[in-house]
C-alpha positions, 0 to 999 in steps of 0.5 A, a space after each residue: 867046720 860047721 855052724 848048723 842053725 836051728 829054731 826056724 819055723 813059723 811064728 806069730 806076730 807078737 811071739 818068740 822064737 829062739 834060734 840056736 848054732 851049734 858050732 864044730 870044727 873050729 875055735 868056737 869060745 875064741 870066736 865073734 859070732 853074730 846073727 844076720 838075716 836075709 828077707 825076700 828080696 833084700 840084702 843080707 844085714 845085720 842083726 846082731 853080734 856077740 864077743 868071745 867072752 859074751 861080754 860084749 853084745 850089739 844089735 841092729 836098731 830095729 831088733 834092739 830090745 827085741 831080740 837077744 843074742 848069747 852063748 854057752 861056751 861049754 855047748 859050742 852054741 850061740 843063740 838068738 832070742 826073738 821076742 815080740 816078733 814083727 812081719 819084717 823079720 820074716 827071713 832067713 837067719 844066718 849064723 856067722 863066725 870070725 875070728 883072726 884069719 877066718 870067717 864062716 858062715 852057716 846054711 840058714 833058717 828059715 823065720 817066718 811071722 805070720 798071722 
């Protein structure tokens, strides 16, 4: 089982970044997917979630209207489009897959928002 995040890096305040997470080794198309993040000195927190079909999405209040989660089941990939970046979005972003009897995490990708 692998969840491999990419797309992190340095973003400017007000700018955009797009994270990707490629999954393998389990039934991606039947899994719920979420993004979480952990900033410096903070606990890991929920960012966004999407159901297996992409029909239902949920967001943390502080990213609602700025971030968008999506998925492509043909590519076993989930995305997080991050717009209007703020310095407080600086964190390691983790991809998470869950289903009946399983719960997998990626290694994370660093996002730093700074001018």
